[in-house]
C-alpha positions as CSV (number, residue, x, y, z in Angstrom):
1,X,158.1,23.9,133.0
2,X,159.2,20.3,133.0
3,X,155.9,18.6,132.4
4,X,153.3,19.2,129.6
5,X,150.2,17.0,129.2
6,X,150.5,14.7,126.3
7,X,154.2,15.4,125.9
8,X,155.7,14.0,129.1
9,X,155.2,10.8,131.0
10,X,152.3,10.8,133.5
11,X,154.7,9.4,136.2
12,X,156.7,12.6,136.4
13,X,156.4,15.3,139.1
14,X,155.0,18.5,137.6
15,X,157.0,21.6,138.1
16,X,156.7,25.3,137.1
17,X,159.7,27.6,137.7
18,X,159.3,31.4,138.3
19,X,155.5,31.2,138.4
20,X,155.7,34.4,140.4
21,X,156.2,36.3,137.1
22,X,152.7,35.3,135.9
23,X,150.5,34.9,139.0
24,X,150.1,37.5,141.8
25,X,148.9,34.9,144.3
26,X,152.0,32.8,143.9
27,X,154.1,36.0,143.9
28,X,152.6,37.2,147.1
29,X,153.7,34.0,148.9
30,X,157.1,33.3,147.4
31,X,158.1,37.0,147.6
32,X,156.6,37.5,151.1
33,X,158.4,40.0,153.3
34,X,158.0,37.7,156.3
35,X,159.3,34.6,154.5
36,X,162.3,36.7,153.2
37,X,163.0,37.9,156.7
38,X,163.0,34.4,158.2
39,X,165.2,33.1,155.5
40,X,167.7,35.9,155.9
41,X,167.8,35.6,159.7
42,X,168.2,31.8,159.6
43,X,171.1,32.1,157.0
44,X,172.8,35.1,158.7
45,X,172.3,37.3,155.6
46,X,171.7,41.0,155.8
47,X,169.0,40.6,153.1
48,X,167.7,38.2,150.4
49,X,166.7,38.3,146.8
50,X,164.5,35.7,145.1
51,X,166.5,33.5,142.7
52,X,163.6,31.4,141.5
53,X,160.4,29.7,142.7
54,X,159.0,26.3,142.1
55,X,155.3,25.3,142.0
56,X,155.3,21.5,142.5
57,X,152.5,18.9,142.0
58,X,153.3,15.3,142.7
59,X,150.2,13.1,142.0
60,X,149.9,9.4,143.1
61,X,152.1,7.2,141.0
62,X,154.7,9.8,140.2
63,X,158.4,8.8,140.4
64,X,161.1,10.2,142.6
65,X,163.0,13.5,142.5
66,X,166.7,12.7,142.9
67,X,168.4,14.0,146.0
68,X,170.5,17.0,145.4
69,X,172.1,20.1,146.9
70,X,170.5,23.4,145.7
71,X,173.8,25.3,145.9
72,X,175.4,22.9,143.4
73,X,173.4,24.6,140.7
74,X,174.6,28.1,141.6
75,X,178.2,28.3,140.3
76,X,177.2,31.1,138.0
77,X,176.6,33.3,141.1
78,X,179.0,34.9,143.6
79,X,178.5,33.7,146.3
80,X,177.3,30.4,145.0
81,X,174.9,29.6,147.8
82,X,171.2,29.9,148.8
83,X,168.6,29.1,151.4
84,X,165.2,27.6,150.5
85,X,161.7,27.8,151.9
86,X,159.4,24.9,151.1
87,X,155.7,25.2,151.9
88,X,153.2,22.4,151.5
89,X,149.7,23.1,150.2
90,X,148.4,19.8,151.5
91,X,148.8,17.5,154.5
92,X,151.9,15.5,153.7
93,X,152.3,11.8,154.4
94,X,155.4,9.6,154.4
95,X,154.2,7.4,151.5
96,X,153.1,10.3,149.3
97,X,156.6,11.3,148.3
98,X,157.1,14.2,150.7
99,X,160.2,16.4,150.8
100,X,163.0,14.5,152.7
101,X,166.3,15.7,154.1
102,X,169.5,13.8,154.8
103,X,170.2,14.6,158.4
104,X,173.4,16.5,159.0
105,X,174.3,16.8,155.2
106,X,174.4,20.6,155.4
107,X,178.0,20.3,156.6
108,X,179.1,18.0,153.8
109,X,181.1,19.4,150.9
110,X,179.4,20.6,147.7
111,X,179.1,18.0,145.0
112,X,178.7,18.6,141.2
113,X,175.1,19.0,140.1
114,X,173.4,15.7,138.9
115,X,171.3,17.1,136.2
116,X,170.7,13.8,134.3
117,X,169.6,12.1,137.5
118,X,167.1,14.7,138.8
119,X,163.7,13.7,137.4
120,X,162.5,10.1,138.0
121,X,165.8,8.4,138.8
122,X,165.7,4.7,139.8
123,X,168.1,5.4,142.7
124,X,167.1,8.7,144.1
125,X,169.6,8.4,147.0
126,X,172.6,7.8,144.7
127,X,174.0,11.4,145.1
128,X,174.1,11.6,148.9
129,X,175.3,8.0,149.1
130,X,178.3,8.9,147.0
131,X,178.9,12.1,148.8
132,X,178.5,10.9,152.4
133,X,181.7,10.9,154.5
134,X,183.2,7.4,155.0
135,X,181.3,5.4,157.5
136,X,178.2,7.6,157.4
137,X,174.8,5.9,157.3
138,X,172.1,7.9,155.4
139,X,169.4,9.1,157.8
140,X,166.5,10.6,155.7
141,X,163.9,12.7,157.5
142,X,160.5,13.4,155.8
143,X,158.8,16.8,156.2
144,X,155.4,15.7,157.5
145,X,153.3,18.9,158.0
146,X,149.7,20.1,157.5
147,X,148.6,22.6,154.8
148,X,150.6,25.8,155.1
149,X,153.3,24.0,157.0
150,X,156.8,23.9,155.7
151,X,160.6,24.1,156.3
152,X,163.7,26.0,155.5
153,X,166.9,24.3,154.4
154,X,170.6,25.2,153.8
155,X,171.8,25.2,150.2
156,X,174.2,22.2,150.9
157,X,171.5,20.0,152.5
158,X,170.9,16.9,150.5
159,X,167.1,16.6,149.8
160,X,164.7,15.1,147.3
161,X,161.6,12.9,147.4
162,X,160.8,9.3,147.0
163,X,158.0,8.0,144.6
164,X,154.4,8.8,145.6
165,X,153.1,5.3,146.3
166,X,150.1,6.5,148.4
167,X,147.6,5.5,145.7
168,X,145.3,8.5,146.4
169,X,147.2,11.4,147.9
170,X,148.6,14.2,145.7
171,X,151.3,16.6,147.0
172,X,151.6,20.3,146.0
173,X,154.0,22.8,147.3
174,X,155.4,26.3,146.8
175,X,159.2,26.8,147.0
176,X,161.3,30.0,147.3
177,X,165.0,29.9,146.6
178,X,166.6,32.9,148.2
179,X,170.2,34.3,147.7
180,X,172.1,36.9,149.7
181,X,171.2,40.5,148.8
182,X,174.8,41.2,147.6
183,X,174.9,38.3,145.1
184,X,176.3,39.1,141.7
185,X,176.8,37.1,138.5
186,X,180.1,35.2,138.2
187,X,182.6,36.8,135.9
188,X,183.0,33.7,133.6
189,X,180.6,31.0,134.7
190,X,177.3,31.0,133.0
191,X,173.9,29.3,133.3
192,X,171.8,28.2,130.4
193,X,168.7,30.0,131.7
194,X,169.6,32.7,134.3
195,X,172.7,34.2,132.6
196,X,170.2,35.5,130.0
197,X,169.3,38.1,132.5
198,X,172.9,39.4,132.8
199,X,173.4,42.8,131.2
200,X,176.5,43.3,129.1
201,X,179.4,44.7,131.2
202,X,177.3,44.5,134.4
203,X,177.5,41.7,136.9
204,X,174.7,43.0,139.1
205,X,171.3,41.3,139.4
206,X,168.4,43.3,138.0
207,X,165.6,43.7,140.5
208,X,163.1,43.2,137.8
209,X,164.1,39.6,137.8
210,X,165.8,39.1,141.1
211,X,163.9,41.5,143.5
212,X,165.1,42.2,147.0
213,X,162.5,40.5,149.2
214,X,163.8,41.7,152.6
215,X,166.8,43.5,154.0
216,X,167.7,44.5,157.5
217,X,168.0,48.1,156.3
218,X,164.3,48.1,155.5
219,X,164.8,48.2,151.7
220,X,162.5,46.0,149.6
221,X,162.2,46.3,145.8
222,X,159.5,49.0,145.4
223,X,157.3,47.3,142.9
224,X,156.7,44.4,145.3
225,X,154.3,46.8,147.1
226,X,151.8,46.1,144.3
227,X,151.4,42.5,145.5
228,X,148.7,41.3,148.0
229,X,150.1,41.7,151.5
230,X,150.7,38.4,153.3
231,X,152.9,39.9,156.0
């Protein structure tokens, strides 16, 4: 949780991570078998696990989310990569700070994570501008969709969002970050949050915390059957 009323500035995008652990409606969507299948097939994976979800709320007047590459934050995993599904809960508009991609950036090299420039940076395009191949002009593409519409993006794709200057339009979204089914913890690299779920002497990912959402073999973590069926 990166925003608490009264604690954090009102001009910050609100975010909950791993809301699936406390809400079955959120879980039913971010752990959907259909969404997992589409993600796996698009990425060429034999199956996918959930790494984390994000519930996002960007009211009018909130500042930018710095552009970044999701896979930059996954060096505690092997392989250090992912594919992400983003679903809007509202009709999105260019001036309301929608998700934006830098066209063609999925083939650029991986850059170090910009943790200090993630929330409310003054220059939200600093990362891709520094990472762009010489002579490349940044071409940002907003995801403008209706409620329930969305997109998938590769873990190296530079993406983020500009400030919400609409004056009246809020933006809310659900995000699923999927990793390959065979993903394991890195032998030495650790993450402040997710390495807490690593068992001593065991590099495997526990399905209580990283369930298998879909696999081409037909396997899906059994307890997911308790969730509402969204397909």
